C-alpha positions as CSV (number, residue, x, y, z in Angstrom):
1,X,129.9,102.4,113.0
2,X,129.0,106.0,112.0
3,X,131.1,105.6,108.6
4,X,128.7,102.5,107.8
5,X,125.4,105.1,108.7
6,X,126.2,107.6,106.6
7,X,128.0,105.8,103.8
8,X,126.4,102.0,103.6
9,X,128.3,99.5,103.5
10,X,131.3,100.6,100.9
11,X,134.9,98.3,101.8
12,X,137.4,97.9,99.0
13,X,137.3,93.8,97.9
14,X,133.5,92.8,98.4
15,X,132.5,90.2,95.2
16,X,131.5,87.0,95.7
17,X,129.3,88.4,99.2
18,X,126.0,88.1,99.3
19,X,123.5,90.5,101.7
20,X,120.4,89.3,101.8
21,X,116.9,90.7,103.7
22,X,118.9,93.8,105.4
23,X,116.8,97.3,105.9
24,X,119.8,99.4,103.5
25,X,118.2,102.8,103.9
26,X,118.9,106.5,105.2
27,X,122.7,105.9,103.2
28,X,124.6,107.8,101.0
29,X,125.1,104.7,99.3
30,X,123.7,101.7,99.0
31,X,127.0,98.8,98.5
32,X,129.3,100.0,96.7
33,X,131.8,97.3,95.0
34,X,134.8,97.5,94.0
35,X,135.6,93.7,93.0
36,X,135.7,92.4,90.0
37,X,133.0,89.3,91.4
38,X,129.7,90.4,91.7
39,X,127.8,91.0,95.1
40,X,124.6,88.8,95.5
41,X,122.4,91.9,97.0
42,X,118.4,90.6,95.8
43,X,115.4,90.5,98.2
44,X,116.7,93.7,100.7
45,X,114.6,96.8,101.3
46,X,116.1,100.0,100.3
47,X,113.4,102.7,101.1
48,X,111.6,102.7,97.9
49,X,110.4,100.5,95.5
50,X,111.5,102.6,92.2
51,X,114.2,100.4,90.7
52,X,115.7,103.4,89.1
53,X,116.5,104.6,92.3
54,X,117.6,101.4,94.2
55,X,120.2,101.5,90.6
56,X,121.9,104.9,91.7
57,X,122.2,103.4,95.2
58,X,124.4,100.6,94.1
59,X,128.1,100.3,92.2
60,X,128.7,98.3,89.2
61,X,128.9,94.2,89.7
62,X,126.0,94.5,92.2
63,X,122.7,92.7,91.5
64,X,120.0,94.2,93.5
65,X,117.2,92.9,91.7
66,X,114.8,91.8,92.5
67,X,114.5,93.4,95.5
68,X,111.9,93.7,98.8
69,X,108.6,94.4,97.3
70,X,109.0,94.8,94.2
71,X,106.9,91.3,93.5
72,X,102.8,92.2,93.7
73,X,100.4,89.7,94.8
74,X,99.6,87.8,92.3
75,X,96.3,88.5,90.4
76,X,93.3,88.1,92.7
77,X,91.2,85.6,91.1
78,X,87.1,84.8,92.1
79,X,86.6,81.4,93.9
80,X,83.1,81.8,94.7
81,X,80.2,84.4,94.5
82,X,77.0,84.7,95.8
83,X,74.6,87.8,96.5
84,X,76.5,88.7,99.2
85,X,80.0,87.6,99.5
86,X,83.1,86.7,97.9
87,X,86.0,84.8,98.1
88,X,89.3,85.7,96.6
89,X,92.7,84.2,96.7
90,X,96.0,85.6,95.8
91,X,99.4,84.4,95.6
92,X,102.1,86.3,97.6
93,X,106.1,85.9,97.6
94,X,108.7,86.9,99.2
95,X,106.9,88.5,102.4
96,X,109.2,89.9,105.3
97,X,108.1,89.5,109.4
98,X,106.3,92.9,110.1
99,X,104.8,93.1,106.1
100,X,100.4,93.1,106.2
101,X,98.0,93.2,103.3
102,X,96.4,96.7,102.9
103,X,93.8,94.9,101.4
104,X,90.2,97.7,99.7
105,X,87.4,97.3,97.5
106,X,85.4,100.2,96.2
107,X,82.0,99.9,93.9
108,X,83.9,102.5,91.4
109,X,87.6,101.6,90.0
110,X,90.3,102.3,91.3
111,X,93.3,103.4,89.1
112,X,94.2,106.7,91.1
113,X,95.8,106.9,94.0
114,X,92.9,108.7,95.3
115,X,90.9,105.4,93.7
116,X,92.7,103.5,96.8
117,X,93.1,106.1,99.2
118,X,89.1,106.4,99.5
119,X,88.0,102.8,98.5
120,X,87.4,101.1,102.1
121,X,89.7,99.2,103.8
122,X,88.8,95.1,104.9
123,X,90.1,93.8,107.5
124,X,90.9,90.4,109.2
125,X,92.6,89.6,106.4
126,X,95.7,86.5,107.1
127,X,99.2,87.2,107.8
128,X,101.6,87.4,104.3
129,X,102.7,84.4,103.6
130,X,104.9,82.6,100.9
131,X,101.8,80.8,99.5
132,X,98.4,80.8,97.9
133,X,95.9,82.7,100.1
134,X,91.8,83.3,100.5
135,X,89.4,85.4,102.0
136,X,85.5,85.6,102.1
137,X,84.2,88.7,101.5
138,X,80.8,89.6,103.5
139,X,78.2,92.2,103.5
140,X,78.2,92.9,99.9
141,X,74.9,93.7,97.9
142,X,73.3,91.9,95.7
143,X,74.3,93.0,91.6
144,X,76.6,95.2,92.8
145,X,80.2,95.4,90.6
146,X,83.3,95.5,93.6
147,X,86.4,96.9,92.3
148,X,89.4,95.0,94.8
149,X,92.7,95.6,95.2
150,X,95.7,94.4,96.7
151,X,98.8,95.2,98.0
152,X,101.7,94.3,100.3
153,X,103.1,96.7,102.7
154,X,105.9,97.4,104.5
155,X,106.8,100.4,106.9
156,X,105.2,102.9,104.7
157,X,105.8,102.0,101.4
158,X,104.2,99.1,99.7
159,X,104.0,96.9,96.2
160,X,102.4,97.9,93.2
161,X,98.2,96.7,93.4
162,X,96.7,93.7,92.2
163,X,92.5,94.3,91.4
164,X,89.7,92.0,90.4
165,X,86.4,93.3,90.0
166,X,83.6,90.7,91.0
167,X,79.7,91.6,90.1
168,X,77.4,90.0,92.7
169,X,75.0,87.5,92.0
170,X,71.2,89.5,91.9
171,X,69.1,86.9,93.3
172,X,69.9,84.0,95.4
173,X,69.7,80.6,94.1
174,X,67.5,78.2,95.5
175,X,69.9,75.8,97.6
176,X,71.8,78.3,98.9
177,X,69.0,79.9,101.6
178,X,71.2,80.5,104.0
179,X,72.5,83.6,102.5
180,X,68.6,84.9,102.6
181,X,70.2,87.4,105.3
182,X,69.7,91.3,105.9
């Protein structure tokens, strides 16, 4: 319907209705509700993660929060650190099919967009799931502080970044002789 594509979902009575898991982008308006009952429009992708911008796309009595990708993965946790590897774990919620992790690291803090763009991308990460997940990062240098960042990405947009810094062990413990690889 051409009108729907241009203006979004704008019926005269919509109250008490739920709209979830949709991509509501490229419209003049997202969801406009003229009914006194509220519309539950949570967990939709609005083309942005900016709450103010999303709020301008809906009328009164439209509950749009939380929206898709608002939630960043939980803070990364260090499960195990060795001289040349780190095991990280995190929890993601509200992921959709098509989401992917953007996982990066650097030897300096990841603060700005330039820092993020210059950080090395980690590959081989699992497919996002609504669960706690983990990954071992290998091939690191001994006694070095690394800054890891993780975001959930969808299309060309991503969530906020969860970060942690970890320093690998300077020496290999005697009971870990298997790590004497070069």
